[in-house]
The first five atom37 places (N, CA, C, CB, O) and aatype in JSON, in Angstrom:
{
  "aatype": [12, 11, 9, 0, 13, 15, 14, 1, 18, 13, 18, 17, 16, 19, 13, 10, 10, 16, 19, 6, 9, 10, 9, 7, 2, 13, 9, 8, 3, 15, 13, 19, 1, 14, 13, 9, 7, 3, 19, 10, 19, 9, 9, 10, 9, 18, 4, 10, 10, 11, 16, 13, 17, 11, 9, 1, 19, 1, 10, 0, 0, 4, 15, 19, 10, 0, 13, 0, 4, 16, 9, 6, 19, 10, 5, 18, 13, 11, 10, 19, 2, 14, 10, 7, 10, 5, 5, 18, 11, 10, 10, 19, 9, 9, 10, 7, 0, 16, 13, 3, 17, 2, 3, 9, 10, 0, 18, 19, 9, 7, 0, 0, 0, 9, 10, 17, 10, 3, 11],
  "atom_mask": [
    [1, 1, 1, 1, 1],
    [1, 1, 1, 1, 1],
    [1, 1, 1, 1, 1],
    [1, 1, 1, 1, 1],
    [1, 1, 1, 1, 1],
    [1, 1, 1, 1, 1],
    [1, 1, 1, 1, 1],
    [1, 1, 1, 1, 1],
    [1, 1, 1, 1, 1],
    [1, 1, 1, 1, 1],
    [1, 1, 1, 1, 1],
    [1, 1, 1, 1, 1],
    [1, 1, 1, 1, 1],
    [1, 1, 1, 1, 1],
    [1, 1, 1, 1, 1],
    [1, 1, 1, 1, 1],
    [1, 1, 1, 1, 1],
    [1, 1, 1, 1, 1],
    [1, 1, 1, 1, 1],
    [1, 1, 1, 1, 1],
    [1, 1, 1, 1, 1],
    [1, 1, 1, 1, 1],
    [1, 1, 1, 1, 1],
    [1, 1, 1, 0, 1],
    [1, 1, 1, 1, 1],
    [1, 1, 1, 1, 1],
    [1, 1, 1, 1, 1],
    [1, 1, 1, 1, 1],
    [1, 1, 1, 1, 1],
    [1, 1, 1, 1, 1],
    [1, 1, 1, 1, 1],
    [1, 1, 1, 1, 1],
    [1, 1, 1, 1, 1],
    [1, 1, 1, 1, 1],
    [1, 1, 1, 1, 1],
    [1, 1, 1, 1, 1],
    [1, 1, 1, 0, 1],
    [1, 1, 1, 1, 1],
    [1, 1, 1, 1, 1],
    [1, 1, 1, 1, 1],
    [1, 1, 1, 1, 1],
    [1, 1, 1, 1, 1],
    [1, 1, 1, 1, 1],
    [1, 1, 1, 1, 1],
    [1, 1, 1, 1, 1],
    [1, 1, 1, 1, 1],
    [1, 1, 1, 1, 1],
    [1, 1, 1, 1, 1],
    [1, 1, 1, 1, 1],
    [1, 1, 1, 1, 1],
    [1, 1, 1, 1, 1],
    [1, 1, 1, 1, 1],
    [1, 1, 1, 1, 1],
    [1, 1, 1, 1, 1],
    [1, 1, 1, 1, 1],
    [1, 1, 1, 1, 1],
    [1, 1, 1, 1, 1],
    [1, 1, 1, 1, 1],
    [1, 1, 1, 1, 1],
    [1, 1, 1, 1, 1],
    [1, 1, 1, 1, 1],
    [1, 1, 1, 1, 1],
    [1, 1, 1, 1, 1],
    [1, 1, 1, 1, 1],
    [1, 1, 1, 1, 1],
    [1, 1, 1, 1, 1],
    [1, 1, 1, 1, 1],
    [1, 1, 1, 1, 1],
    [1, 1, 1, 1, 1],
    [1, 1, 1, 1, 1],
    [1, 1, 1, 1, 1],
    [1, 1, 1, 1, 1],
    [1, 1, 1, 1, 1],
    [1, 1, 1, 1, 1],
    [1, 1, 1, 1, 1],
    [1, 1, 1, 1, 1],
    [1, 1, 1, 1, 1],
    [1, 1, 1, 1, 1],
    [1, 1, 1, 1, 1],
    [1, 1, 1, 1, 1],
    [1, 1, 1, 1, 1],
    [1, 1, 1, 1, 1],
    [1, 1, 1, 1, 1],
    [1, 1, 1, 0, 1],
    [1, 1, 1, 1, 1],
    [1, 1, 1, 1, 1],
    [1, 1, 1, 1, 1],
    [1, 1, 1, 1, 1],
    [1, 1, 1, 1, 1],
    [1, 1, 1, 1, 1],
    [1, 1, 1, 1, 1],
    [1, 1, 1, 1, 1],
    [1, 1, 1, 1, 1],
    [1, 1, 1, 1, 1],
    [1, 1, 1, 1, 1],
    [1, 1, 1, 0, 1],
    [1, 1, 1, 1, 1],
    [1, 1, 1, 1, 1],
    [1, 1, 1, 1, 1],
    [1, 1, 1, 1, 1],
    [1, 1, 1, 1, 1],
    [1, 1, 1, 1, 1],
    [1, 1, 1, 1, 1],
    [1, 1, 1, 1, 1],
    [1, 1, 1, 1, 1],
    [1, 1, 1, 1, 1],
    [1, 1, 1, 1, 1],
    [1, 1, 1, 1, 1],
    [1, 1, 1, 1, 1],
    [1, 1, 1, 0, 1],
    [1, 1, 1, 1, 1],
    [1, 1, 1, 1, 1],
    [1, 1, 1, 1, 1],
    [1, 1, 1, 1, 1],
    [1, 1, 1, 1, 1],
    [1, 1, 1, 1, 1],
    [1, 1, 1, 1, 1],
    [1, 1, 1, 1, 1],
    [1, 1, 1, 1, 1]
  ],
  "atom_positions": [
    [[-43.4, 63.92, -113.98], [-42.15, 64.3, -113.35], [-41.9, 63.32, -112.2], [-42.2, 65.79, -112.84], [-42.71, 63.17, -111.29]],
    [[-40.77, 62.67, -112.27], [-40.43, 61.63, -111.31], [-39.24, 62.09, -110.47], [-40.13, 60.3, -112.03], [-38.29, 62.67, -111.01]],
    [[-39.28, 61.84, -109.18], [-38.16, 62.17, -108.31], [-37.04, 61.16, -108.55], [-38.6, 62.18, -106.81], [-37.25, 59.95, -108.47]],
    [[-35.86, 61.69, -108.85], [-34.7, 60.84, -109.09], [-33.45, 61.7, -108.95], [-34.77, 60.17, -110.51], [-33.32, 62.73, -109.61]],
    [[-32.53, 61.28, -108.11], [-31.3, 62.03, -107.91], [-30.32, 61.77, -109.05], [-30.65, 61.67, -106.56], [-30.1, 60.62, -109.43]],
    [[-29.76, 62.83, -109.6], [-28.79, 62.72, -110.68], [-27.45, 63.29, -110.24], [-29.3, 63.45, -111.95], [-27.31, 64.51, -110.11]],
    [[-26.47, 62.44, -110.01], [-25.14, 62.95, -109.62], [-24.55, 63.88, -110.68], [-24.19, 61.78, -109.37], [-23.88, 64.86, -110.34]],
    [[-24.78, 63.58, -111.95], [-24.26, 64.42, -113.04], [-24.74, 65.87, -112.89], [-24.69, 63.86, -114.41], [-23.94, 66.8, -112.93]],
    [[-26.03, 66.05, -112.72], [-26.57, 67.39, -112.59], [-26.2, 68.02, -111.25], [-28.08, 67.37, -112.75], [-26.05, 69.24, -111.15]],
    [[-26.05, 67.2, -110.23], [-25.6, 67.71, -108.94], [-24.22, 68.34, -109.05], [-25.59, 66.59, -107.88], [-23.99, 69.44, -108.55]],
    [[-23.31, 67.65, -109.71], [-21.95, 68.18, -109.89], [-21.96, 69.47, -110.7], [-21.06, 67.14, -110.57], [-21.24, 70.41, -110.38]],
    [[-22.78, 69.52, -111.74], [-22.9, 70.75, -112.54], [-23.49, 71.88, -111.7], [-23.77, 70.5, -113.79], [-23.07, 73.03, -111.84]],
    [[-24.45, 71.56, -110.84], [-25.05, 72.56, -109.96], [-24.0, 73.15, -109.04], [-26.2, 71.95, -109.14], [-23.9, 74.37, -108.9]],
    [[-23.22, 72.3, -108.41], [-22.17, 72.77, -107.49], [-21.14, 73.6, -108.25], [-21.48, 71.57, -106.79], [-20.71, 74.65, -107.77]],
    [[-20.74, 73.14, -109.43], [-19.76, 73.86, -110.24], [-20.3, 75.25, -110.62], [-19.41, 73.06, -111.5], [-19.6, 76.25, -110.45]],
    [[-21.52, 75.3, -111.13], [-22.08, 76.58, -111.57], [-22.34, 77.52, -110.39], [-23.38, 76.35, -112.33], [-22.17, 78.73, -110.52]],
    [[-22.75, 76.97, -109.25], [-22.92, 77.81, -108.06], [-21.58, 78.42, -107.65], [-23.52, 76.99, -106.9], [-21.52, 79.59, -107.28]],
    [[-20.53, 77.63, -107.71], [-19.19, 78.13, -107.39], [-18.79, 79.24, -108.35], [-18.16, 76.99, -107.44], [-18.26, 80.27, -107.94]],
    [[-19.04, 79.03, -109.64], [-18.72, 80.06, -110.64], [-19.52, 81.33, -110.37], [-19.02, 79.53, -112.07], [-18.97, 82.43, -110.44]],
    [[-20.8, 81.2, -110.06], [-21.64, 82.37, -109.77], [-21.13, 83.12, -108.54], [-23.1, 81.94, -109.55], [-21.11, 84.35, -108.53]],
    [[-20.73, 82.4, -107.52], [-20.2, 83.04, -106.31], [-18.9, 83.77, -106.63], [-19.96, 81.99, -105.18], [-18.69, 84.9, -106.17]],
    [[-18.04, 83.14, -107.41], [-16.78, 83.8, -107.81], [-17.05, 85.05, -108.64], [-15.91, 82.82, -108.6], [-16.41, 86.09, -108.43]],
    [[-17.98, 84.95, -109.58], [-18.34, 86.12, -110.38], [-18.87, 87.24, -109.48], [-19.4, 85.74, -111.45], [-18.49, 88.4, -109.61]],
    [[-19.77, 86.87, -108.58], [-20.37, 87.86, -107.69], [-19.37, 88.53, -106.76], [0.0, 0.0, 0.0], [-19.53, 89.71, -106.42]],
    [[-18.35, 87.8, -106.35], [-17.39, 88.35, -105.4], [-16.18, 89.03, -106.04], [-16.91, 87.27, -104.5], [-15.6, 89.94, -105.44]],
    [[-15.8, 88.6, -107.23], [-14.53, 89.08, -107.78], [-14.62, 89.83, -109.1], [-13.63, 87.93, -107.95], [-13.65, 90.46, -109.51]],
    [[-15.74, 89.77, -109.77], [-15.85, 90.46, -111.05], [-16.85, 91.59, -110.91], [-16.28, 89.48, -112.19], [-18.02, 91.39, -110.57]],
    [[-16.37, 92.78, -111.19], [-17.21, 93.98, -111.03], [-17.18, 94.79, -112.32], [-16.72, 94.84, -109.82], [-16.73, 95.94, -112.34]],
    [[-17.66, 94.18, -113.38], [-17.66, 94.85, -114.68], [-19.1, 95.08, -115.14], [-16.88, 94.03, -115.73], [-20.04, 94.89, -114.37]],
    [[-19.25, 95.48, -116.38], [-20.6, 95.76, -116.88], [-21.1, 94.7, -117.86], [-20.62, 97.12, -117.54], [-22.14, 94.9, -118.49]],
    [[-20.37, 93.58, -117.99], [-20.82, 92.54, -118.91], [-20.85, 91.15, -118.26], [-19.92, 92.5, -120.12], [-21.9, 90.51, -118.24]],
    [[-19.72, 90.7, -117.74], [-19.67, 89.34, -117.19], [-20.61, 89.2, -116.0], [-18.24, 88.97, -116.78], [-21.45, 88.3, -115.97]],
    [[-20.46, 90.07, -115.04], [-21.28, 89.93, -113.83], [-22.78, 90.07, -114.12], [-20.87, 90.97, -112.81], [-23.55, 89.18, -113.74]],
    [[-23.22, 91.14, -114.79], [-24.67, 91.27, -114.97], [-25.25, 90.41, -116.08], [-25.0, 92.68, -115.24], [-26.4, 89.98, -115.98]],
    [[-24.5, 90.14, -117.14], [-25.09, 89.44, -118.28], [-24.74, 87.95, -118.28], [-24.63, 90.08, -119.58], [-25.63, 87.11, -118.27]],
    [[-23.46, 87.64, -118.29], [-23.04, 86.23, -118.28], [-23.53, 85.55, -117.0], [-21.5, 86.11, -118.42], [-23.93, 84.39, -117.02]],
    [[-23.48, 86.27, -115.9], [-24.0, 85.73, -114.64], [-25.46, 85.34, -114.74], [0.0, 0.0, 0.0], [-25.87, 84.33, -114.18]],
    [[-26.26, 86.15, -115.45], [-27.68, 85.84, -115.63], [-27.89, 84.66, -116.59], [-28.42, 87.06, -116.15], [-28.8, 83.86, -116.39]],
    [[-27.06, 84.56, -117.61], [-27.13, 83.4, -118.5], [-26.84, 82.12, -117.69], [-26.12, 83.54, -119.69], [-27.56, 81.13, -117.78]],
    [[-25.77, 82.19, -116.89], [-25.37, 81.01, -116.11], [-26.37, 80.66, -115.02], [-24.02, 81.25, -115.5], [-26.52, 79.48, -114.68]],
    [[-27.05, 81.67, -114.45], [-27.99, 81.35, -113.37], [-29.17, 80.53, -113.9], [-28.5, 82.65, -112.71], [-29.72, 79.71, -113.17]],
    [[-29.55, 80.75, -115.14], [-30.62, 79.93, -115.74], [-30.16, 78.48, -115.85], [-31.02, 80.49, -117.14], [-30.91, 77.55, -115.53]],
    [[-28.93, 78.3, -116.29], [-28.38, 76.94, -116.41], [-28.22, 76.32, -115.03], [-27.02, 76.96, -117.15], [-28.46, 75.12, -114.86]],
    [[-27.82, 77.11, -114.05], [-27.69, 76.64, -112.67], [-29.02, 76.15, -112.12], [-27.12, 77.74, -111.78], [-29.1, 75.06, -111.56]],
    [[-30.06, 76.95, -112.27], [-31.38, 76.56, -111.76], [-31.88, 75.31, -112.49], [-32.39, 77.72, -111.92], [-32.48, 74.43, -111.88]],
    [[-31.64, 75.25, -113.79], [-32.0, 74.06, -114.57], [-31.29, 72.82, -114.02], [-31.64, 74.27, -116.07], [-31.92, 71.78, -113.82]],
    [[-29.99, 72.93, -113.78], [-29.23, 71.79, -113.25], [-29.73, 71.39, -111.86], [-27.73, 72.12, -113.19], [-29.81, 70.2, -111.54]],
    [[-30.08, 72.38, -111.05], [-30.64, 72.09, -109.73], [-31.96, 71.32, -109.86], [-30.86, 73.39, -108.93], [-32.18, 70.34, -109.15]],
    [[-32.8, 71.77, -110.75], [-34.08, 71.09, -111.0], [-33.84, 69.65, -111.46], [-34.9, 71.85, -112.06], [-34.48, 68.71, -110.97]],
    [[-32.92, 69.49, -112.41], [-32.64, 68.15, -112.95], [-31.89, 67.26, -111.97], [-31.85, 68.28, -114.24], [-31.84, 66.04, -112.15]],
    [[-31.29, 67.85, -110.94], [-30.61, 67.06, -109.91], [-31.61, 66.18, -109.18], [-29.88, 67.97, -108.92], [-31.29, 65.05, -108.81]],
    [[-32.81, 66.68, -108.97], [-33.77, 65.97, -108.13], [-35.0, 65.44, -108.86], [-34.22, 66.87, -107.05], [-35.73, 64.61, -108.32]],
    [[-35.24, 65.9, -110.07], [-36.41, 65.44, -110.81], [-36.03, 65.01, -112.21], [-37.46, 66.52, -110.86], [-35.25, 65.67, -112.89]],
    [[-36.6, 63.9, -112.62], [-36.45, 63.46, -114.0], [-37.57, 64.13, -114.79], [-36.51, 61.87, -114.12], [-38.74, 63.77, -114.69]],
    [[-37.17, 65.11, -115.57], [-38.12, 65.93, -116.3], [-37.54, 66.19, -117.69], [-38.42, 67.28, -115.54], [-36.33, 66.32, -117.85]],
    [[-38.4, 66.26, -118.67], [-37.93, 66.49, -120.04], [-37.17, 67.81, -120.14], [-39.12, 66.48, -121.02], [-37.5, 68.79, -119.46]],
    [[-36.17, 67.82, -121.0], [-35.3, 68.99, -121.16], [-36.11, 70.23, -121.51], [-34.25, 68.72, -122.24], [-35.95, 71.27, -120.87]],
    [[-36.95, 70.13, -122.5], [-37.71, 71.29, -122.96], [-38.63, 71.84, -121.87], [-38.53, 70.93, -124.2], [-38.71, 73.05, -121.67]],
    [[-39.31, 70.94, -121.16], [-40.2, 71.37, -120.09], [-39.41, 72.05, -118.97], [-40.99, 70.17, -119.53], [-39.82, 73.09, -118.45]],
    [[-38.29, 71.45, -118.6], [-37.46, 72.04, -117.54], [-36.91, 73.39, -117.95], [-36.31, 71.09, -117.17], [-36.95, 74.34, -117.16]],
    [[-36.39, 73.5, -119.16], [-35.82, 74.76, -119.64], [-36.89, 75.85, -119.7], [-35.18, 74.57, -121.02], [-36.64, 76.98, -119.28]],
    [[-38.05, 75.52, -120.22], [-39.14, 76.5, -120.31], [-39.64, 76.89, -118.93], [-40.3, 75.94, -121.15], [-39.99, 78.05, -118.7]],
    [[-39.69, 75.95, -118.01], [-40.13, 76.24, -116.64], [-39.16, 77.19, -115.94], [-40.26, 74.94, -115.83], [-39.58, 78.13, -115.27]],
    [[-37.87, 76.94, -116.11], [-36.86, 77.8, -115.5], [-36.93, 79.2, -116.12], [-35.43, 77.2, -115.68], [-36.83, 80.2, -115.41]],
    [[-37.09, 79.26, -117.43], [-37.21, 80.55, -118.11], [-38.45, 81.31, -117.6], [-37.29, 80.35, -119.64], [-38.36, 82.51, -117.33]],
    [[-39.57, 80.64, -117.48], [-40.79, 81.28, -116.98], [-40.6, 81.77, -115.55], [-41.98, 80.29, -117.05], [-41.04, 82.87, -115.2]],
    [[-39.96, 80.98, -114.72], [-39.67, 81.36, -113.33], [-38.82, 82.63, -113.3], [-38.96, 80.22, -112.59], [-39.14, 83.57, -112.57]],
    [[-37.75, 82.65, -114.08], [-36.83, 83.8, -114.09], [-37.54, 85.05, -114.6], [-35.6, 83.5, -114.95], [-37.35, 86.14, -114.05]],
    [[-38.33, 84.9, -115.63], [-39.06, 86.05, -116.17], [-40.09, 86.57, -115.18], [-39.75, 85.68, -117.49], [-40.33, 87.77, -115.1]],
    [[-40.71, 85.67, -114.43], [-41.65, 86.08, -113.39], [-40.94, 86.91, -112.32], [-42.32, 84.85, -112.75], [-41.46, 87.94, -111.89]],
    [[-39.77, 86.47, -111.9], [-38.99, 87.23, -110.92], [-38.65, 88.61, -111.5], [-37.68, 86.47, -110.54], [-38.72, 89.61, -110.79]],
    [[-38.29, 88.65, -112.76], [-37.95, 89.93, -113.41], [-39.17, 90.86, -113.44], [-37.42, 89.69, -114.84], [-39.03, 92.06, -113.21]],
    [[-40.33, 90.33, -113.73], [-41.56, 91.14, -113.72], [-41.84, 91.66, -112.32], [-42.76, 90.32, -114.25], [-42.28, 92.8, -112.15]],
    [[-41.61, 90.83, -111.31], [-41.78, 91.3, -109.94], [-40.82, 92.45, -109.63], [-41.55, 90.14, -108.94], [-41.15, 93.36, -108.87]],
    [[-39.63, 92.41, -110.23], [-38.69, 93.52, -110.07], [-39.25, 94.79, -110.71], [-37.32, 93.16, -110.68], [-39.07, 95.88, -110.18]],
    [[-39.9, 94.63, -111.83], [-40.5, 95.78, -112.52], [-41.49, 96.5, -111.59], [-41.22, 95.33, -113.82], [-41.55, 97.73, -111.57]],
    [[-42.25, 95.71, -110.84], [-43.24, 96.28, -109.93], [-42.66, 96.61, -108.56], [-44.39, 95.33, -109.77], [-43.38, 97.01, -107.65]],
    [[-41.33, 96.44, -108.42], [-40.61, 96.77, -107.17], [-41.3, 96.16, -105.96], [-40.51, 98.3, -107.0], [-41.59, 96.84, -104.97]],
    [[-41.56, 94.87, -106.04], [-42.31, 94.16, -105.0], [-41.52, 93.98, -103.7], [-42.73, 92.81, -105.52], [-42.12, 93.74, -102.65]],
    [[-40.21, 94.1, -103.75], [-39.39, 93.94, -102.55], [-39.78, 94.96, -101.48], [-37.9, 94.06, -102.89], [-39.9, 94.62, -100.3]],
    [[-39.96, 96.21, -101.89], [-40.27, 97.27, -100.93], [-41.65, 97.14, -100.28], [-40.16, 98.6, -101.6], [-41.74, 97.2, -99.06]],
    [[-42.74, 96.98, -101.06], [-44.05, 96.86, -100.41], [-44.17, 95.64, -99.48], [-45.13, 96.78, -101.48], [-44.94, 95.65, -98.52]],
    [[-43.39, 94.6, -99.79], [-43.42, 93.42, -98.92], [-42.52, 93.58, -97.71], [-43.02, 92.19, -99.7], [-42.5, 92.72, -96.83]],
    [[-41.77, 94.68, -97.65], [-40.88, 94.93, -96.51], [-39.68, 94.01, -96.47], [0.0, 0.0, 0.0], [-39.18, 93.69, -95.39]],
    [[-39.21, 93.57, -97.63], [-38.1, 92.62, -97.68], [-36.75, 93.28, -97.91], [-38.35, 91.6, -98.77], [-35.73, 92.59, -97.96]],
    [[-36.72, 94.63, -98.05], [-35.48, 95.3, -98.4], [-34.39, 95.14, -97.34], [-35.74, 96.75, -98.62], [-33.21, 95.3, -97.67]],
    [[-34.72, 94.83, -96.11], [-33.71, 94.65, -95.07], [-33.06, 93.26, -95.11], [-34.32, 94.89, -93.7], [-32.07, 93.02, -94.43]],
    [[-33.63, 92.34, -95.9], [-33.07, 91.0, -96.02], [-32.19, 90.93, -97.27], [-34.21, 89.93, -96.09], [-32.67, 90.66, -98.37]],
    [[-30.9, 91.18, -97.07], [-29.97, 91.32, -98.19], [-29.97, 90.1, -99.11], [-28.57, 91.55, -97.67], [-29.94, 90.26, -100.33]],
    [[-30.0, 88.9, -98.55], [-29.99, 87.69, -99.38], [-31.23, 87.63, -100.28], [-29.91, 86.42, -98.5], [-31.12, 87.29, -101.46]],
    [[-32.39, 87.96, -99.74], [-33.61, 87.97, -100.55], [-33.55, 89.03, -101.64], [-34.83, 88.21, -99.66], [-34.0, 88.79, -102.76]],
    [[-32.99, 90.18, -101.32], [-32.86, 91.24, -102.33], [-31.91, 90.79, -103.44], [-32.35, 92.55, -101.68], [-32.14, 91.08, -104.61]],
    [[-30.84, 90.08, -103.06], [-29.91, 89.56, -104.07], [-30.61, 88.53, -104.94], [-28.66, 88.93, -103.4], [-30.48, 88.55, -106.17]],
    [[-31.35, 87.62, -104.33], [-32.02, 86.55, -105.08], [-33.14, 87.13, -105.94], [-32.59, 85.49, -104.1], [-33.24, 86.81, -107.13]],
    [[-33.97, 87.98, -105.36], [-35.1, 88.53, -106.09], [-34.71, 89.7, -106.99], [-36.17, 88.98, -105.12], [-35.38, 89.98, -107.98]],
    [[-33.64, 90.36, -106.63], [-33.23, 91.53, -107.41], [-34.1, 92.72, -107.08], [0.0, 0.0, 0.0], [-35.12, 92.6, -106.41]],
    [[-33.67, 93.87, -107.58], [-34.42, 95.08, -107.27], [-34.69, 95.94, -108.49], [-33.69, 95.88, -106.24], [-35.45, 96.9, -108.41]],
    [[-34.07, 95.62, -109.61], [-34.18, 96.47, -110.79], [-34.55, 95.65, -112.02], [-32.88, 97.23, -111.03], [-33.86, 94.68, -112.35]],
    [[-35.61, 96.04, -112.68], [-36.02, 95.39, -113.93], [-35.07, 95.81, -115.04], [-37.49, 95.74, -114.31], [-34.68, 96.98, -115.13]],
    [[-34.69, 94.85, -115.9], [-33.82, 95.15, -117.03], [-34.12, 94.19, -118.17], [-32.32, 95.06, -116.61], [-34.1, 92.98, -117.99]],
    [[-34.41, 94.76, -119.35], [-34.68, 93.93, -120.53], [-33.49, 93.04, -120.88], [-35.06, 94.8, -121.72], [-33.66, 91.96, -121.43]],
    [[-32.27, 93.52, -120.57], [-31.08, 92.7, -120.83], [-31.08, 91.42, -120.01], [-29.82, 93.51, -120.54], [-30.55, 90.4, -120.44]],
    [[-31.67, 91.47, -118.83], [-31.8, 90.26, -118.02], [-32.68, 89.23, -118.72], [-32.37, 90.59, -116.61], [-32.36, 88.05, -118.76]],
    [[-33.79, 89.7, -119.27], [-34.69, 88.81, -120.02], [-33.94, 88.18, -121.19], [-35.94, 89.57, -120.53], [-34.05, 86.98, -121.43]],
    [[-33.17, 88.99, -121.91], [-32.36, 88.47, -123.01], [-31.38, 87.42, -122.53], [-31.62, 89.62, -123.71], [-31.22, 86.38, -123.16]],
    [[-30.71, 87.69, -121.42], [-29.76, 86.73, -120.85], [-30.47, 85.43, -120.48], [-29.05, 87.32, -119.62], [-29.93, 84.34, -120.7]],
    [[-31.67, 85.52, -119.91], [-32.42, 84.32, -119.54], [-32.78, 83.5, -120.77], [-33.69, 84.7, -118.76], [-32.69, 82.27, -120.75]],
    [[-33.19, 84.17, -121.83], [-33.54, 83.47, -123.07], [-32.3, 82.78, -123.65], [-34.14, 84.47, -124.11], [-32.38, 81.65, -124.12]],
    [[-31.17, 83.47, -123.62], [-29.92, 82.85, -124.11], [-29.56, 81.64, -123.24], [-28.76, 83.89, -124.1], [-29.14, 80.61, -123.77]],
    [[-29.72, 81.76, -121.93], [-29.46, 80.63, -121.04], [-30.36, 79.43, -121.35], [0.0, 0.0, 0.0], [-29.89, 78.29, -121.39]],
    [[-31.64, 79.7, -121.56], [-32.58, 78.62, -121.89], [-32.24, 78.0, -123.25], [-34.04, 79.16, -121.9], [-32.31, 76.79, -123.42]],
    [[-31.87, 78.84, -124.22], [-31.48, 78.33, -125.54], [-30.22, 77.47, -125.44], [-31.25, 79.49, -126.52], [-30.11, 76.45, -126.11]],
    [[-29.28, 77.9, -124.6], [-28.07, 77.1, -124.39], [-28.4, 75.74, -123.8], [-27.09, 77.84, -123.47], [-27.81, 74.73, -124.18]],
    [[-29.34, 75.72, -122.88], [-29.78, 74.43, -122.3], [-30.32, 73.53, -123.39], [-30.86, 74.66, -121.2], [-29.93, 72.36, -123.49]],
    [[-31.23, 74.07, -124.21], [-31.84, 73.26, -125.27], [-30.8, 72.77, -126.26], [-32.91, 74.07, -126.0], [-30.93, 71.67, -126.79]],
    [[-29.77, 73.57, -126.52], [-28.73, 73.21, -127.45], [-27.76, 72.19, -126.85], [-27.98, 74.44, -127.9], [-27.35, 71.24, -127.53]],
    [[-27.39, 72.39, -125.57], [-26.37, 71.56, -124.94], [-26.89, 70.24, -124.37], [-25.71, 72.34, -123.84], [-26.18, 69.24, -124.38]],
    [[-28.12, 70.24, -123.88], [-28.62, 69.06, -123.15], [-29.63, 68.29, -124.0], [-29.27, 69.49, -121.81], [-30.82, 68.25, -123.7]],
    [[-29.12, 67.7, -125.06], [-29.99, 66.93, -125.95], [-30.04, 65.48, -125.53], [-29.53, 67.04, -127.39], [-30.72, 64.67, -126.16]]
  ]
}
């Protein structure tokens, strides 16, 4: 893994972050916000990773998927509360508070989209 700045991935990161913020602030439904938002967050984290590191697509996609699934497992064990982090709203938003199998499905779809789109 080599450090290398990629303007292409930087622009995609900024674009996807903007989309995620818009979804989070303006869409309050039961599909786009919780599911599509989770698909896009995998692609966002992937683009952020690729912005600064030259890393193979498959390795990066699998790493992001593993990271997201790890966070989801931590949600299953409700780790936010024992660590006393519930008062930090940003951390609760980032780490989440509720385990959901649909989130895992969304992460897998996001990783598959990366593998399909970024050849």
